[in-house]
Structure formats: structure tokens, C-alpha cells
C-alpha positions in Angstrom: 19.6 175.6 103.1 20.8 178.1 101.0 24.3 178.8 100.3 26.1 182.4 100.6 26.2 183.9 97.5 29.6 183.9 96.8 30.7 180.7 94.9 33.5 178.3 96.2 36.6 178.4 93.9 37.1 175.5 91.2 38.4 172.4 93.3 36.3 173.4 96.9 34.1 171.2 98.3 31.9 171.9 101.2 30.4 169.9 103.3 27.1 170.7 105.6 24.1 169.2 107.8 21.5 170.8 110.7 19.0 170.9 112.0 15.7 172.6 109.9 12.6 173.9 111.7 9.1 175.6 110.5 6.1 176.3 112.2 4.2 173.4 112.1 6.3 172.6 114.4 8.7 169.9 113.4 12.4 169.5 112.5 14.5 167.8 110.3 18.3 166.8 109.5 19.2 168.7 106.2 22.8 168.0 104.7 24.2 169.5 101.5 27.3 169.4 99.4 28.5 171.2 97.0 31.7 171.3 94.4 33.4 174.2 93.0 33.9 173.4 88.9 35.5 176.3 88.3 35.6 179.7 90.7 32.2 180.7 88.6 30.8 177.3 88.6 29.3 175.3 91.0 27.5 171.8 91.8 25.4 170.8 94.7 22.9 168.5 96.2 20.9 168.2 99.0 18.8 165.7 101.3 16.0 165.9 103.6 13.1 164.0 104.5 10.6 165.6 102.1 13.0 166.0 99.0 16.3 165.5 97.0 17.3 168.3 95.1 20.5 168.4 92.6 21.6 171.7 91.3 24.3 173.4 89.1 25.0 177.6 90.8 26.3 179.9 88.4 28.3 182.6 90.0 28.0 186.0 88.6 29.2 188.8 91.0 31.7 188.2 94.2 32.8 190.0 96.6 36.4 190.6 95.9 35.3 191.9 92.5 32.5 193.4 92.5 32.0 194.4 96.2 28.5 192.1 96.4 28.0 188.7 95.2 25.2 187.7 92.8 24.7 183.5 92.2 22.1 182.2 90.1 20.5 178.5 90.7 18.7 176.5 88.7 17.8 172.7 89.7 15.7 169.6 89.9 14.8 166.7 92.0 12.3 165.2 93.7 9.9 166.2 96.8 6.8 165.3 99.2 4.5 168.0 99.4 0.8 168.6 101.5 -2.1 167.0 98.8 -4.7 169.9 99.6 -4.9 172.0 102.7 -7.5 170.8 104.0 -6.3 167.2 104.8 -3.2 165.7 106.6 -2.7 163.5 103.3 1.1 163.8 101.5 1.5 163.2 98.1 3.9 161.0 96.5 7.1 162.2 95.8 6.6 164.1 92.7 9.4 165.9 90.3 10.3 169.2 90.8 12.4 172.1 88.7 13.4 175.2 90.4 15.5 178.5 90.0 16.1 181.0 92.7 19.2 183.7 92.7 20.8 184.5 96.3 22.5 188.2 96.9 25.4 188.5 99.7 28.4 189.5 100.3 31.3 188.6 102.7 33.2 190.8 105.5 36.0 188.9 106.4 34.6 186.2 108.3 30.8 187.6 108.8 28.8 186.5 105.1 25.2 187.7 104.8 23.1 186.6 102.8 19.5 186.6 101.1 17.7 184.7 98.6 14.7 183.7 96.6 14.2 179.9 95.2 11.0 178.9 93.5 10.3 175.4 92.6 7.3 174.1 90.3 5.7 170.9 90.7 4.5 169.7 87.0 2.5 166.6 88.3 0.6 168.6 91.1 0.7 172.2 88.6 1.8 174.5 91.6 4.4 175.6 93.2 6.1 176.6 96.1 8.4 179.3 96.9 11.2 180.7 99.7 12.5 183.9 100.4 15.7 183.5 103.3 18.4 185.2 104.6 21.5 184.1 106.6 24.5 184.6 108.7 27.7 182.6 108.7 30.9 182.4 110.7 33.7 181.5 109.2 36.0 182.2 111.7 38.0 178.9 111.5 39.7 177.4 108.7 37.9 175.0 107.7 34.9 174.9 109.7 31.4 177.4 109.0 28.4 177.5 111.8 25.5 178.9 109.9 21.7 180.3 111.1 18.6 180.6 108.5 15.2 181.8 108.9 12.4 182.2 106.0 9.3 181.9 105.2 8.1 179.2 102.5 4.7 179.8 100.2 2.8 177.1 99.4 -0.3 176.4 97.3 0.2 180.2 97.0 -1.5 180.9 100.0 -0.3 178.6 102.7 2.8 180.1 104.4 5.2 178.7 106.9 8.0 179.8 108.8 11.8 178.8 108.5 14.3 178.2 110.3 17.8 175.9 110.0 21.2 175.3 112.4 24.2 175.2 109.8 27.7 173.4 110.6 30.2 172.6 107.8 33.0 171.8 106.1 34.8 173.6 103.5 37.7 171.6 102.0 40.5 172.3 99.4 41.2 174.8 96.9 42.0 178.7 97.2 
């Protein structure tokens, strides 16, 4: 799951969970937590059955001051991926590093966004790339609902369609 491009404000905490679907077909639970350290710096983490990752996110631009939001994310963790496209065998959990960018803006209670991430697995000498778009509805004081969709490219040639339905809470801060 991605987050919209506007960073959390200092002291805000966001907890979210949802069901992620792909074209294999399968569905898995995804849980995520984020905290605003400053208005431009955020720490976060995510767990799902195939991965556990953490990140630092830098809010380069925000909707209120610039008309568009841009966030840069760098992180790392571990994930389990297919060893080979020729088998159903999965790798052991392997270390990964990643980077990405998210663009978007909020229009009142609607937050559209699009993001790109690239994961590098040094032990497997391979990458996974994702591009996703999403829409959040934030019409309640602390609760939000979201939908996300996109594609993930494994081993430079296997493309999986992906989607997620998300519900979450935004607490504290401004």
C-alpha cells in the first residue's frame, strides 16, 4: 500500500489495514503504521505475509503550499519472492532496499495519488518495480477509506495486476 503524497503533520499517527489482491489470484491482509516526525519527515512500516518493510519519507512539496504534493521514500526490510518463473518455489526471506516517489494532492476530502517504487534484492540480484494509483476519502474526522490499483513487475518480465481496499485512522497532531 502507498500513502497519499501529502506527509503527515508533526505528531500525527496513521494506522491502516486492508486487503490486497493480485492477479494470481490471491488476497492478503496488509497492515501499516506511519508517524509524522516533522511536517516534512515521516517514519513508517508495513507488514503483509510476504514482506515486512520500514521507511523514511520526505515531503518535498505539499498541496497547501505548492498546489501539488511530492514525497520521496527510502527504506528496507525483508521479503519472500518467486525464486524462478519456471517453478512455484519461493525464495527464503531476503533483504531488500527500496526507493520511490509519490505525487498527488488533496481536493477537500478526496486525495488522489500515484506512486512508483523499486525494490532491489542484493542476495537474489533482482528487482521488483511497482506503479500504483489510489484514491482516499477522508470525510470523517479520524477515519479514512481508500482504494488502490496498479501493477508490479517481477524478474523484469512478470507483471501482476494489484489492488487494495484500505480503512484507517489518523490520530493526533494538526
